[in-house]
MARKE-424092 format. One record per residue: x, y, z of N, C-alpha, C in turn; residue number from 1; residue in one letter. Coordinates in steps of 0.1 Angstrom, whole numbers. Layout:
<rs>
npx;npy;npz;capx;capy;capz;cpx;cpy;cpz;k;r
X;Y;Z;X;Y;Z;X;Y;Z;NUM;A
...
</rs>
This chain:
<rs>
npx;npy;npz;capx;capy;capz;cpx;cpy;cpz;k;r
1299;865;657;1291;853;659;1300;841;655;1;M
1299;831;664;1307;819;662;1300;808;654;2;S
1307;798;650;1302;787;643;1298;776;653;3;D
1290;767;648;1285;755;657;1288;742;649;4;M
1289;731;656;1291;718;650;1280;709;654;5;L
1275;701;644;1264;691;646;1269;677;642;6;V
1267;667;651;1269;653;648;1258;648;640;7;K
1260;645;627;1249;641;619;1245;626;621;8;L
1253;619;628;1250;605;631;1242;604;644;9;Y
1238;615;650;1230;615;662;1218;624;662;10;D
1211;624;650;1200;634;649;1187;628;654;11;L
1177;637;658;1164;632;661;1157;626;649;12;P
1147;618;651;1140;612;639;1133;623;631;13;E
1134;621;618;1128;631;608;1114;628;605;14;L
1110;616;603;1096;612;598;1085;619;606;15;A
1085;618;620;1074;624;627;1073;639;626;16;P
1085;646;624;1085;660;622;1079;664;609;17;V
1083;657;598;1077;659;585;1062;656;585;18;L
1058;645;591;1044;641;592;1036;652;599;19;A
1041;658;610;1034;669;617;1032;681;608;20;A
1042;684;600;1041;696;591;1031;693;580;21;Q
1032;680;574;1022;676;564;1008;677;569;22;K
1006;673;581;993;673;588;988;688;589;23;Q
997;697;591;994;711;593;993;718;579;24;A
995;711;568;994;717;555;1006;723;550;25;G
1018;720;556;1031;725;551;1039;714;545;26;V
1043;716;533;1051;706;525;1066;710;526;27;D
1075;702;531;1089;705;532;1095;696;521;28;I
1102;703;511;1107;695;500;1119;702;494;29;R
1126;695;485;1137;700;478;1131;710;467;30;R
1137;721;465;1133;731;455;1136;725;441;31;A
1128;729;432;1130;724;418;1137;735;410;32;L
1145;731;400;1153;740;392;1144;751;386;33;A
1132;748;382;1123;758;376;1119;768;386;34;A
1121;766;399;1116;775;409;1128;785;414;35;E
1139;783;408;1151;791;412;1148;806;413;36;K
1143;812;403;1140;826;403;1130;830;414;37;H
1120;822;416;1109;824;426;1115;824;440;38;L
1123;813;443;1129;811;456;1139;823;459;39;V
1148;825;450;1158;836;452;1151;849;454;40;A
1141;853;446;1134;865;448;1127;866;461;41;A
1121;855;465;1114;854;478;1124;856;490;42;W
1135;850;489;1145;851;500;1151;866;500;43;V
1153;871;488;1158;885;488;1147;895;494;44;R
1135;893;491;1124;901;496;1122;900;512;45;Q
1123;887;517;1120;885;531;1132;885;540;46;H
1144;883;534;1156;882;542;1167;891;538;47;F
1175;887;528;1186;896;523;1192;892;510;48;S
1199;901;503;1205;898;491;1216;887;493;49;Q
1223;888;504;1233;878;507;1228;864;508;50;T
1217;862;515;1210;849;515;1205;845;502;51;W
1200;854;494;1195;851;480;1207;846;472;52;A
1219;852;474;1231;848;466;1234;833;470;53;N
1233;830;483;1236;816;488;1225;806;482;54;E
1213;811;481;1203;802;475;1206;799;460;55;V
1211;809;453;1215;807;439;1226;797;438;56;E
1236;797;447;1247;788;447;1241;774;450;57;V
1231;773;460;1225;760;463;1218;754;451;58;A
1212;762;442;1206;758;430;1215;753;420;59;F
1228;756;421;1238;752;412;1244;738;415;60;A
1241;733;427;1246;721;432;1238;709;426;61;Q
1244;697;425;1237;685;421;1238;675;431;62;V
1228;671;438;1214;676;437;1213;690;442;63;P
1202;697;439;1200;711;444;1200;710;459;64;I
1207;719;465;1208;718;480;1200;729;487;65;S
1189;732;482;1179;742;488;1166;734;490;66;C
1161;736;502;1148;730;506;1139;742;509;67;L
1126;740;506;1116;750;509;1105;744;517;68;I
1098;753;524;1085;750;531;1074;757;523;69;A
1064;749;519;1054;755;511;1040;753;518;70;V
1032;763;519;1019;762;525;1009;769;515;71;E
999;762;511;989;768;502;996;775;490;72;Q
1006;767;484;1013;771;472;1021;784;474;73;R
1024;787;486;1033;799;489;1045;794;498;74;E
1056;800;495;1068;797;503;1067;804;516;75;I
1070;796;527;1070;802;540;1083;800;547;76;V
1092;792;541;1105;791;547;1115;784;537;77;G
1128;784;540;1138;778;532;1150;775;540;78;F
1159;766;534;1172;764;540;1181;758;529;79;T
1194;759;531;1203;754;521;1215;747;528;80;C
1223;739;521;1235;734;525;1245;735;514;81;Y
1258;734;517;1269;735;507;1268;747;499;82;D
1263;758;504;1262;771;497;1274;780;499;83;A
1278;782;511;1289;790;514;1302;782;513;84;V
1303;771;519;1314;761;518;1308;747;519;85;C
1316;738;514;1312;724;516;1310;721;531;86;R
1300;713;534;1297;709;547;1292;720;556;87;N
1288;731;550;1281;741;558;1266;740;556;88;F
1259;742;568;1244;742;568;1240;757;567;89;F
1230;760;561;1224;773;561;1226;781;548;90;G
1219;792;548;1211;798;558;1197;791;560;91;P
1190;795;570;1177;790;573;1168;802;576;92;L
1156;803;570;1147;814;573;1133;809;572;93;G
1124;814;581;1110;812;581;1104;826;583;94;V
1094;829;574;1088;842;576;1081;844;590;95;I
1081;856;594;1077;859;608;1063;853;611;96;K
1054;854;602;1040;850;604;1039;835;606;97;E
1049;827;601;1049;813;602;1058;807;613;98;S
1065;816;620;1074;811;630;1066;805;642;99;Q
1073;797;650;1067;791;662;1058;779;659;100;G
1058;774;646;1049;763;642;1058;750;639;101;R
1070;750;641;1079;739;639;1084;738;625;102;G
1082;748;616;1086;748;603;1102;748;602;103;I
1107;757;610;1122;758;611;1129;745;615;104;G
1123;738;625;1128;726;629;1127;715;618;105;K
1116;715;611;1114;705;600;1124;708;589;106;A
1126;721;585;1136;724;575;1150;720;579;107;L
1154;724;592;1167;720;597;1169;705;597;108;L
1160;697;602;1163;683;602;1163;677;588;109;L
1154;681;580;1154;676;566;1167;679;559;110;N
1171;691;561;1184;695;554;1196;687;560;111;C
1196;685;573;1207;678;579;1207;663;574;112;L
1195;658;573;1194;644;567;1198;643;553;113;Y
1196;654;545;1201;655;531;1216;655;532;114;E
1222;662;541;1237;662;542;1242;648;546;115;M
1235;640;554;1239;627;557;1239;618;545;116;V
1228;620;536;1227;613;524;1239;616;514;117;A
1244;628;516;1256;632;507;1269;627;513;118;Q
1268;620;525;1281;614;530;1287;622;541;119;G
1281;632;546;1287;640;557;1284;633;571;120;Y
1294;634;580;1292;629;593;1289;640;603;121;A
1294;652;600;1292;664;608;1288;675;599;122;Y
1281;685;604;1278;698;597;1282;710;605;123;A
1287;720;598;1291;732;604;1279;742;602;124;I
1275;749;612;1265;760;611;1273;772;613;125;I
1275;780;603;1284;792;604;1276;804;610;126;P
1284;812;617;1279;826;620;1266;826;627;127;W
1264;817;637;1251;814;643;1246;826;651;128;V
1233;829;649;1226;839;657;1219;832;668;129;G
1209;824;665;1201;817;676;1207;804;680;130;P
1218;805;688;1226;793;693;1217;783;700;131;K
1208;788;708;1199;779;716;1190;770;708;132;E
1185;776;697;1177;768;687;1184;756;682;133;F
1196;758;678;1204;747;672;1209;737;683;134;Y
1213;742;694;1217;734;706;1206;725;710;135;A
1194;731;712;1182;723;717;1178;713;707;136;K
1177;716;694;1171;707;684;1180;696;679;137;L
1193;699;678;1202;689;672;1215;688;679;138;V
1216;693;692;1228;691;700;1240;699;694;139;G
1238;709;687;1249;717;681;1257;723;693;140;A
1270;723;691;1280;729;701;1288;739;694;141;I
1291;750;702;1299;761;697;1313;756;694;142;E
1319;761;683;1333;757;679;1342;768;685;143;I
1350;765;694;1359;775;701;1368;782;690;144;P
1369;795;692;1378;803;683;1373;805;669;145;G
1360;802;666;1355;803;653;1349;816;649;146;S
1350;826;657;1345;839;654;1356;849;650;147;E
1355;854;638;1345;855;628;1345;844;618;148;P
1355;834;619;1355;823;610;1357;827;595;149;G
1349;820;587;1350;821;572;1347;835;568;150;I
1339;842;576;1334;856;572;1344;867;576;151;Y
1356;864;581;1365;874;585;1369;884;574;152;R
1368;880;562;1371;889;551;1359;892;542;153;T
1347;890;547;1335;892;540;1333;907;536;154;F
1330;909;523;1328;923;519;1313;926;521;155;L
1311;937;527;1297;941;530;1295;956;525;156;Q
1283;958;520;1280;972;516;1272;979;526;157;T
</rs>
């Protein structure tokens, strides 16, 4: 899987996307330090240990670089930045039952706007699976020759 590049100075508007989620009862927000164990355990349960490791790194950043989607006091999605490498977006995950409702889009945009606030002009999305999702929503383009990229020496069990 290859990497993708996003121009952060050319993103769609964030406010209407967050407002639509709020209207639907979903709060997209930065995770709190006291929630670290809950978020990491949730990510481990619904996705993978590898992603849970990245969440823990995101919680070590200042400010915390993990965002969560919460509905009725339950986590339904998450995303991070600066977890694998500086200027890297992801991972991003929404539980199956909540997919197709725009939660992933809201998490993506909110996270990319957080990266803008940190001074980034571009974001790298590594090892992308759903390329069409990122291309359609934020104009991400594939980085030629980026496969396997940073993960070429990744230890897996």
